[in-house]
C-alpha positions as CSV (number, residue, x, y, z in Angstrom):
1,X,-0.1,0.1,-0.3
2,X,1.3,3.4,-0.9
3,X,0.3,6.9,0.8
4,X,1.3,10.4,0.0
5,X,2.7,11.4,3.4
6,X,4.8,14.3,5.0
7,X,7.9,13.2,6.6
8,X,6.5,14.1,9.9
9,X,3.2,11.7,8.9
10,X,5.9,9.4,7.6
11,X,8.5,9.1,11.0
12,X,5.2,8.8,13.1
13,X,4.2,5.7,10.9
14,X,7.8,4.4,11.1
15,X,7.9,4.0,14.8
16,X,4.7,2.1,14.7
17,X,6.3,-0.3,12.3
18,X,9.4,-0.6,14.2
19,X,7.5,-1.6,17.4
20,X,7.6,1.7,19.2
21,X,5.1,1.2,22.3
22,X,5.9,4.6,24.6
23,X,6.7,8.1,23.2
24,X,6.6,11.4,24.8
25,X,6.8,14.7,23.8
26,X,6.3,18.3,23.2
27,X,4.8,20.3,20.2
28,X,7.0,22.8,18.5
29,X,7.1,23.6,14.8
30,X,8.3,21.5,12.6
31,X,8.4,18.6,14.6
32,X,4.7,18.9,16.1
33,X,2.6,16.6,13.3
34,X,4.7,13.5,14.3
35,X,3.2,13.3,18.1
36,X,-0.4,14.4,16.3
37,X,-0.4,11.3,13.9
38,X,0.9,8.7,16.8
39,X,-2.3,8.5,18.0
40,X,-3.9,6.9,14.8
41,X,-2.1,3.7,16.8
42,X,-3.0,4.0,20.0
43,X,-4.2,0.2,20.1
44,X,-0.2,-0.5,19.6
45,X,1.7,2.6,21.4
46,X,1.4,4.9,24.1
47,X,1.9,8.7,23.4
48,X,1.8,11.8,25.4
49,X,2.7,15.3,25.6
50,X,5.1,16.0,28.1
51,X,5.0,19.7,30.1
52,X,8.2,20.2,28.1
53,X,11.3,18.8,26.5
54,X,13.0,17.9,28.9
55,X,10.5,15.5,30.9
56,X,9.7,14.3,27.7
57,X,13.4,12.9,26.7
58,X,13.5,11.6,30.3
59,X,9.9,9.9,30.1
60,X,11.0,8.4,27.0
61,X,14.4,7.2,28.2
62,X,12.9,5.3,31.4
63,X,10.6,3.6,28.8
64,X,13.8,2.6,27.2
65,X,16.0,1.5,30.4
66,X,12.1,-0.6,31.4
67,X,13.0,-2.2,28.0
68,X,10.7,-1.0,25.4
69,X,11.2,0.9,21.9
70,X,10.5,4.4,22.5
71,X,10.5,7.8,21.0
72,X,10.7,11.5,21.8
73,X,10.5,14.4,19.3
74,X,11.3,18.0,19.5
75,X,12.2,20.9,17.3
76,X,15.9,22.3,17.7
77,X,15.6,24.9,20.5
78,X,13.7,22.2,22.2
79,X,16.8,19.8,22.6
80,X,18.4,22.7,24.6
81,X,16.2,22.1,26.9
82,X,16.3,18.3,26.6
83,X,20.3,18.5,26.3
84,X,20.9,17.5,30.0
85,X,19.5,14.2,30.0
86,X,20.3,13.1,26.4
87,X,24.3,13.9,27.3
88,X,24.1,11.5,30.3
89,X,21.6,8.7,28.1
90,X,24.9,8.8,25.7
91,X,27.1,7.4,28.6
92,X,24.5,5.1,30.1
93,X,23.2,3.6,26.6
94,X,19.8,1.9,26.2
95,X,17.7,-1.4,26.9
96,X,14.9,-0.7,24.3
97,X,15.9,1.2,21.5
98,X,15.7,4.8,22.2
99,X,15.2,7.3,19.4
100,X,15.3,11.2,19.8
101,X,13.9,13.4,16.9
102,X,15.1,16.4,16.3
103,X,13.1,18.9,14.0
104,X,16.0,21.8,12.7
105,X,14.6,24.7,11.3
106,X,16.6,26.5,8.7
107,X,15.4,29.8,7.6
108,X,13.5,30.6,10.6
109,X,10.4,30.0,9.8
110,X,8.9,30.1,13.2
111,X,11.8,30.1,15.7
112,X,14.7,32.2,17.5
113,X,17.3,30.8,15.6
114,X,18.3,28.5,13.2
115,X,21.5,26.0,15.2
116,X,22.3,23.1,14.1
117,X,21.6,20.4,15.5
118,X,24.1,18.0,14.1
119,X,26.7,19.2,16.3
120,X,24.8,18.0,19.6
121,X,25.2,14.0,17.8
122,X,29.1,14.6,18.1
123,X,29.2,16.7,21.4
124,X,27.1,14.2,23.0
125,X,29.1,11.1,20.8
126,X,25.3,10.3,19.7
127,X,24.7,7.7,16.5
128,X,22.9,9.8,14.3
129,X,20.4,9.5,10.9
130,X,19.3,11.9,8.6
131,X,16.5,11.2,6.1
132,X,15.9,13.3,2.7
133,X,12.3,12.5,2.0
134,X,9.3,10.7,3.6
135,X,9.8,7.4,2.5
136,X,13.3,7.3,4.3
137,X,11.5,9.1,7.5
138,X,9.6,6.0,7.6
139,X,12.4,3.5,6.5
140,X,15.0,4.8,8.7
141,X,13.3,4.8,11.8
142,X,13.6,1.0,11.6
143,X,17.1,1.1,11.1
144,X,17.5,3.9,14.0
145,X,16.2,1.0,16.3
146,X,18.4,-1.6,15.1
147,X,21.5,0.3,15.6
148,X,20.2,1.7,19.2
149,X,20.1,-2.0,20.2
150,X,23.2,-3.1,18.3
151,X,25.3,-0.2,20.1
152,X,23.6,0.5,23.1
153,X,23.3,3.7,22.3
154,X,20.1,6.4,21.8
155,X,19.9,7.8,18.0
156,X,19.6,11.1,17.4
157,X,17.2,11.3,14.0
158,X,18.1,14.8,12.3
159,X,15.3,16.5,10.3
160,X,14.3,20.3,8.6
161,X,11.4,21.7,8.1
162,X,11.5,21.2,4.4
163,X,11.9,17.4,5.3
164,X,9.2,17.3,7.9
165,X,6.5,18.9,5.9
166,X,7.4,17.7,2.2
167,X,5.1,14.8,0.9
168,X,6.0,12.2,-1.0
169,X,4.9,8.7,-1.6
170,X,5.3,6.5,1.0
171,X,5.2,2.5,0.7
172,X,3.4,1.5,4.0
173,X,4.6,-1.4,5.9
174,X,3.3,-4.0,8.6
175,X,4.4,-3.4,12.2
176,X,7.1,-5.7,13.6
177,X,6.3,-6.7,16.9
178,X,9.9,-6.3,19.2
179,X,10.1,-8.7,21.8
180,X,9.9,-6.4,25.0
181,X,13.5,-6.4,26.7
182,X,14.0,-7.9,30.4
183,X,14.2,-5.1,32.9
184,X,17.2,-6.0,35.2
185,X,18.3,-3.7,38.2
186,X,21.4,-2.7,36.8
187,X,23.0,0.1,39.4
188,X,26.4,0.1,37.8
189,X,24.8,0.8,34.1
190,X,22.0,3.2,35.1
191,X,22.5,5.2,38.1
192,X,24.9,7.5,37.1
193,X,27.7,8.5,39.4
194,X,31.5,9.9,38.7
195,X,32.9,6.8,39.3
196,X,30.7,4.9,36.9
197,X,30.6,7.7,34.1
198,X,34.6,7.2,34.0
199,X,33.9,3.9,32.7
200,X,30.9,4.5,30.7
201,X,33.0,7.3,29.0
202,X,35.5,4.8,28.0
203,X,32.9,2.2,26.6
204,X,31.2,5.2,24.8
205,X,34.4,6.1,23.1
206,X,34.6,2.4,22.1
207,X,31.7,2.3,20.9
208,X,31.8,5.3,18.6
209,X,34.6,3.4,16.6
210,X,32.6,0.7,16.7
211,X,29.8,2.7,15.0
212,X,32.2,4.3,12.9
213,X,32.9,0.7,11.3
214,X,29.7,-0.2,10.9
215,X,28.7,3.0,9.2
216,X,31.2,2.3,6.2
217,X,29.1,-0.4,5.3
218,X,25.6,1.1,6.3
219,X,22.5,0.6,4.1
220,X,21.7,4.4,4.8
221,X,24.8,5.4,3.0
222,X,24.9,5.1,-0.8
223,X,27.0,5.9,-3.9
224,X,25.6,6.9,-7.0
225,X,28.3,6.6,-9.5
226,X,28.7,9.4,-12.6
227,X,31.6,9.9,-15.1
228,X,34.3,10.8,-12.1
229,X,34.3,14.4,-13.3
230,X,32.4,16.1,-9.9
231,X,31.7,13.8,-7.0
232,X,29.1,15.6,-4.0
233,X,28.9,14.7,-0.6
234,X,25.5,15.0,1.2
235,X,22.8,14.3,3.2
236,X,19.7,15.2,4.2
237,X,17.2,17.7,2.1
238,X,20.6,19.0,0.6
239,X,20.9,16.2,-1.0
240,X,17.9,16.7,-3.1
241,X,18.6,19.8,-4.1
242,X,22.1,18.8,-4.7
243,X,21.0,16.2,-7.4
244,X,18.9,18.6,-8.9
245,X,21.8,21.1,-9.9
246,X,24.3,18.8,-10.3
247,X,22.4,16.2,-12.6
248,X,23.0,12.6,-13.4
249,X,26.9,12.9,-14.7
250,X,27.7,13.4,-11.6
251,X,28.5,11.2,-8.8
252,X,26.9,11.5,-5.1
253,X,27.8,10.0,-2.2
254,X,24.3,10.4,0.2
255,X,24.8,9.7,3.9
256,X,22.2,9.0,6.1
257,X,24.1,8.1,9.0
258,X,26.2,10.9,9.4
259,X,27.5,10.2,13.2
260,X,30.0,8.9,13.1
261,X,30.6,9.7,9.6
262,X,31.9,6.9,7.7
263,X,35.6,8.4,6.8
264,X,36.6,5.4,5.2
265,X,33.9,5.5,2.6
266,X,34.2,9.2,2.3
267,X,37.9,8.5,1.5
268,X,37.4,6.2,-0.9
269,X,34.7,8.1,-2.9
270,X,36.7,11.3,-3.2
271,X,39.5,9.5,-4.8
272,X,37.2,8.3,-7.8
273,X,36.4,11.8,-8.3
274,X,38.3,14.9,-9.9
275,X,36.3,17.5,-7.6
276,X,34.6,16.9,-4.4
277,X,31.3,19.0,-3.2
278,X,29.9,18.7,0.0
279,X,26.6,20.5,-0.1
280,X,24.8,20.4,3.3
281,X,22.6,23.0,4.7
282,X,23.6,25.2,7.6
283,X,26.9,24.5,9.3
284,X,30.3,22.7,7.7
285,X,29.6,19.8,9.6
286,X,30.7,17.3,7.5
287,X,32.9,19.4,5.6
288,X,35.2,20.1,8.7
289,X,35.7,16.7,9.2
290,X,36.6,15.6,5.9
291,X,39.0,18.6,5.6
292,X,40.4,17.8,9.0
293,X,41.3,13.9,7.2
294,X,43.2,15.5,4.7
295,X,40.5,15.1,2.2
296,X,40.2,18.7,-0.4
297,X,36.7,19.5,-1.0
298,X,35.2,22.7,-1.8
299,X,32.0,23.4,0.3
300,X,31.3,26.6,2.7
301,X,33.9,29.1,1.1
302,X,31.2,28.8,-2.1
303,X,27.5,27.9,0.0
304,X,26.2,30.1,2.3
305,X,25.8,28.6,5.9
306,X,23.0,31.0,6.8
307,X,19.3,30.0,5.7
308,X,17.7,27.3,3.9
309,X,19.4,26.0,0.7
310,X,17.4,25.5,-2.8
311,X,18.4,24.2,-6.0
312,X,18.4,28.2,-7.0
313,X,21.0,29.0,-4.2
314,X,23.3,26.0,-5.0
315,X,23.8,26.6,-8.6
316,X,24.6,30.2,-8.2
317,X,26.9,29.6,-5.2
318,X,28.9,26.7,-7.4
319,X,28.4,27.7,-11.3
320,X,27.3,31.7,-11.1
321,X,24.5,31.1,-13.0
322,X,21.4,32.9,-11.4
323,X,17.8,32.1,-12.5
324,X,16.0,34.4,-15.0
325,X,13.6,36.5,-13.5
326,X,11.3,38.9,-14.7
327,X,10.3,42.5,-13.3
328,X,6.9,42.7,-12.1
329,X,5.6,46.1,-11.5
330,X,3.3,45.2,-8.7
331,X,4.5,46.1,-4.9
332,X,4.1,43.7,-2.6
333,X,2.5,44.5,0.8
334,X,4.3,43.3,3.6
335,X,2.4,41.3,5.7
336,X,4.3,40.6,9.3
337,X,2.5,37.8,11.8
338,X,-0.5,39.6,13.5
339,X,-2.3,38.7,16.8
340,X,-5.7,37.4,14.9
341,X,-9.0,39.3,14.9
342,X,-10.5,38.3,18.6
343,X,-7.4,37.5,20.2
344,X,-7.6,37.3,24.0
345,X,-3.9,38.6,24.1
346,X,-5.2,42.0,22.5
347,X,-6.5,43.4,25.2
348,X,-3.8,42.8,27.8
349,X,-1.1,43.7,25.7
350,X,-3.3,46.9,24.7
351,X,-3.7,48.3,28.3
352,X,0.4,47.5,28.9
353,X,1.4,49.2,25.6
354,X,0.1,52.4,27.6
355,X,2.3,52.1,30.4
356,X,5.9,53.5,29.2
357,X,6.9,53.4,33.0
358,X,6.5,49.7,32.4
359,X,9.1,46.7,31.6
360,X,7.4,43.6,30.0
361,X,9.7,40.4,29.3
362,X,7.9,38.2,26.8
363,X,7.8,34.9,25.6
364,X,7.7,32.4,22.9
365,X,4.1,31.5,21.8
366,X,1.3,33.9,20.0
367,X,1.9,36.6,22.5
368,X,5.1,36.9,21.5
369,X,3.3,38.6,18.5
370,X,2.6,41.6,21.1
371,X,6.1,43.1,20.2
372,X,4.7,43.4,16.9
373,X,3.0,47.0,15.6
374,X,1.2,48.9,17.0
375,X,1.1,46.9,19.9
376,X,4.7,46.9,20.4
377,X,4.4,46.0,24.1
378,X,6.7,43.3,24.5
379,X,10.7,44.4,25.6
380,X,11.8,41.2,25.8
381,X,11.9,37.8,23.7
382,X,14.5,35.0,24.1
383,X,13.4,31.6,25.3
384,X,10.6,29.5,26.8
385,X,10.3,30.6,30.6
386,X,12.0,33.9,30.2
387,X,9.0,35.9,30.8
388,X,9.3,35.2,34.1
389,X,12.9,35.0,34.2
390,X,14.7,37.3,32.5
391,X,12.4,39.8,34.2
392,X,13.7,39.0,37.7
393,X,17.3,39.4,36.3
394,X,15.9,43.0,35.0
395,X,14.1,43.8,38.6
396,X,17.4,42.9,40.1
397,X,19.7,44.9,37.5
398,X,17.3,48.3,38.1
399,X,17.2,48.2,41.7
400,X,21.2,48.0,41.5
401,X,21.4,51.1,39.1
402,X,18.6,52.7,41.6
403,X,15.7,53.0,39.0
404,X,12.0,52.2,40.2
405,X,10.6,50.1,37.2
406,X,7.8,47.8,37.5
407,X,8.5,44.7,35.7
408,X,5.8,42.2,33.9
409,X,6.5,39.0,33.5
410,X,4.5,37.8,30.6
411,X,3.8,34.3,28.9
412,X,1.2,31.6,28.5
413,X,-0.4,28.8,30.1
414,X,1.3,26.0,27.9
415,X,4.5,27.9,28.7
416,X,4.0,28.1,32.6
417,X,3.7,24.9,32.7
418,X,6.7,24.0,30.4
419,X,9.3,26.6,32.0
420,X,7.5,29.6,34.0
421,X,6.9,27.6,37.5
422,X,10.2,27.5,38.4
423,X,10.5,31.5,37.3
424,X,7.5,32.3,39.3
425,X,8.9,30.3,42.1
426,X,12.4,32.5,41.4
427,X,10.4,35.5,41.6
428,X,8.8,35.0,45.1
429,X,12.1,33.2,46.6
430,X,14.1,35.8,45.7
431,X,11.8,38.8,45.9
432,X,11.5,40.0,42.5
433,X,9.6,43.1,41.9
434,X,7.7,41.1,38.9
435,X,4.4,40.7,38.1
436,X,4.2,37.3,36.5
437,X,1.4,37.4,34.5
438,X,0.0,34.4,32.6
439,X,-1.9,34.8,29.7
440,X,-4.4,31.5,29.6
441,X,-6.0,30.9,26.2
442,X,-6.6,27.2,27.4
443,X,-4.7,25.8,24.6
444,X,-1.1,25.5,22.9
445,X,-2.0,28.1,20.3
446,X,1.1,28.9,18.1
447,X,1.7,25.1,17.3
448,X,-1.5,24.2,16.2
449,X,-3.5,23.7,19.3
450,X,-2.3,20.7,21.3
451,X,-3.7,19.6,24.6
452,X,-1.2,20.6,27.7
453,X,-1.8,19.9,31.5
454,X,-4.2,22.9,32.0
455,X,-6.8,21.6,29.8
456,X,-9.2,18.4,29.8
457,X,-8.0,16.2,27.7
458,X,-4.4,14.1,26.9
459,X,-2.8,13.2,23.5
460,X,-4.6,9.9,23.8
461,X,-7.7,11.5,24.0
462,X,-8.5,10.5,27.7
463,X,-10.2,12.9,29.8
464,X,-8.3,14.4,32.9
465,X,-8.5,17.1,35.4
466,X,-7.1,20.2,34.3
467,X,-4.3,21.6,36.4
468,X,-5.0,25.2,38.3
469,X,-2.4,27.7,37.4
470,X,-4.0,30.3,40.5
471,X,-3.5,27.0,42.5
472,X,0.3,27.1,41.6
473,X,0.9,30.5,42.0
474,X,-0.8,30.7,45.5
475,X,1.2,27.4,46.5
476,X,4.5,29.1,45.7
477,X,3.2,32.4,47.6
478,X,1.3,34.8,45.4
479,X,-1.2,36.2,48.1
480,X,-3.0,38.3,45.4
481,X,-3.8,36.1,42.5
482,X,-5.9,38.6,40.1
483,X,-8.0,36.5,37.5
484,X,-9.8,38.9,34.5
485,X,-11.0,38.8,31.6
486,X,-8.6,40.8,28.6
487,X,-11.0,41.3,26.2
488,X,-12.7,43.9,29.3
489,X,-10.7,47.0,28.9
490,X,-11.8,48.1,32.4
491,X,-11.5,45.3,34.0
492,X,-7.9,44.7,33.0
493,X,-6.9,48.1,33.6
494,X,-8.2,48.1,37.0
495,X,-6.2,44.5,37.5
496,X,-2.7,45.8,36.6
497,X,-3.3,49.0,38.5
498,X,-4.2,46.3,41.5
499,X,-0.6,44.3,40.9
500,X,0.6,47.3,41.2
501,X,-0.4,48.4,44.2
502,X,-0.6,45.8,46.3
503,X,1.1,44.9,49.1
504,X,1.3,41.5,49.3
505,X,3.2,39.4,46.1
506,X,0.8,39.6,43.5
507,X,0.0,37.7,40.0
508,X,-2.2,38.3,36.7
509,X,-3.8,35.4,34.9
510,X,-6.0,36.4,31.9
511,X,-8.6,34.2,31.5
512,X,-10.4,33.6,27.9
513,X,-10.1,30.8,25.3
514,X,-8.6,30.8,22.1
515,X,-11.0,31.7,19.3
516,X,-9.7,28.9,17.2
517,X,-10.3,26.0,19.4
518,X,-13.0,23.6,18.2
519,X,-16.2,24.1,19.9
520,X,-15.6,27.4,21.4
521,X,-18.9,29.5,20.4
522,X,-17.9,33.4,19.0
523,X,-19.5,36.3,20.5
524,X,-22.5,37.1,19.1
525,X,-22.4,39.6,16.7
526,X,-20.2,41.6,15.0
527,X,-18.6,45.5,15.0
528,X,-18.8,48.1,12.5
529,X,-18.0,51.5,12.1
530,X,-20.5,54.4,11.7
531,X,-19.0,56.9,9.5
532,X,-21.0,59.8,10.5
533,X,-19.5,59.4,13.9
534,X,-15.9,58.4,12.8
535,X,-13.4,61.4,13.3
536,X,-10.7,59.8,11.7
537,X,-8.4,59.6,14.9
538,X,-7.2,56.3,14.2
539,X,-7.3,55.2,17.9
540,X,-9.4,52.2,17.0
541,X,-6.3,50.7,14.8
542,X,-3.9,51.1,17.9
543,X,-5.1,48.1,18.9
544,X,-3.5,46.2,16.1
545,X,-6.6,44.1,14.6
546,X,-6.2,42.6,11.3
547,X,-10.1,43.5,10.5
548,X,-9.6,47.2,11.3
549,X,-8.5,49.5,8.2
550,X,-8.8,52.6,6.9
551,X,-11.2,53.4,3.7
552,X,-12.4,56.6,2.0
553,X,-10.3,58.5,5.3
554,X,-12.6,56.6,7.7
555,X,-12.3,53.4,9.9
556,X,-13.9,50.2,8.4
557,X,-14.1,46.9,9.9
558,X,-13.8,43.7,7.3
559,X,-17.2,41.8,8.2
560,X,-15.6,38.7,6.9
561,X,-12.8,39.2,9.6
562,X,-14.3,40.9,12.4
563,X,-15.5,38.5,15.3
564,X,-17.4,40.7,17.7
565,X,-15.0,41.0,20.5
566,X,-15.6,44.8,21.2
567,X,-11.8,46.0,22.3
568,X,-12.1,48.3,19.4
569,X,-15.5,49.7,20.5
570,X,-14.2,50.0,24.1
571,X,-11.1,52.1,22.8
572,X,-13.4,54.4,20.5
573,X,-14.1,57.7,22.6
574,X,-16.9,58.6,20.1
575,X,-19.0,55.8,20.0
576,X,-18.5,55.4,16.6
577,X,-18.2,51.4,16.4
578,X,-21.6,49.9,17.1
579,X,-22.0,45.9,18.0
580,X,-24.5,44.9,15.3
581,X,-26.9,41.6,14.5
582,X,-26.4,40.3,18.6
């Protein structure tokens, strides 16, 4: 049976066919759809959304120690969060096979950096496998588990956005039921102490040598012979680009097993060609090692190490051939991402945008868009959880400088569970001049509406009891917790004043569900501008709603975008915006 699949769908299918029994992940583009598809096979496996990537990796690794094949998946920056247990897992080894999927994001489509996680494989001394299309995503998963169990090591399965989201035909197979490994208590193997780790490190170095020998004969690495003039070493989606540029006359060493690199195979291949190119996306991971081995090759001196590659970029870099273009006299209007019409975060950020004396430390999620014009209500955005922690650091810095500034630390409900709780504890314990603000929209929104500990269902579809954010904050010591509907601007203003003036530690929770959640009922009626009352002051445009624009010198609300949230109506001082159709 054949099926058109994205790379993410194919990874989920590959995990199923490989006999995986436990999976844990935290959603993050471009990896999210892997675990969104695993519940399709819930009769054969267990899968979950964990509170964060570190927990996800530890859960999956624990399952591997217990003796079943397991998987975890995350975007590239998520692996930073999970790096601590990942490094130690390489020392300790596995029982059942264990695969860590990292989905890198060249070109920063939805990320704050474009780090190349292949270096994590070398740094942590893991085996690494890289697919280049959806069929390989499925097929390579089976090999990843074989490698993991054969060499007693976790396998880093490295994908990129283009592989994750591109579709190609996949030939499906049957599930391979793998016998569970018996669990036996083994302190020497799994209890990491300095004395034991010294032994593990030496054993790991031996395994790396064994894996390199294996890589030289691995079926994941293949040579495609050409006329011998040009040779190309490549991996992942870069193989697709290279083949399109160099054509069938070139010789290719397409690598699927990329750590440790098969240096003997690379050396033999290099000897068969006159000119050798290394085509890889982002950093010179392979090129550096190849040149260090004394093998001449051409790589990043021509091919850029920033952003995604494509055939045009590679062709221009290698052959100086730029694609023919035709100038079209049609101005393109820039459309940066903005908060959706009716987004519950809008009222919160609009309220704080008027507070020029406040510092607002933001975080990763839909609320990052509070930094966009016209709101511009976020001072910083670093990583998940930093909305609280960075705010704490800024508050102490201002104190040392003798400056009185109130810090509003901002993050969402899913991020609060991910890495915000420790930041809230930091604020309380070290007495920060920070008001923690949790923007609770009842879902993990930006990555596509995944459940989290604050919702009433888990990934398997089971109904669960939601965790109360206010109870957690109260347990930490926040005595004045203000829960407010952010669409009510008067109440929002009052909440901010109350929190600022509170003589006991205070926190704000804005609570209104994301309008895009299935089953959520929209506001009744839409908003409309009475042009006779509109004085063209443009105050309504300052809330940053995509439904509001100027038309013929007056404000206009697009009825196809408006959801009737009334934030613009509350902002208008002349009563020109009316609610209709209630």
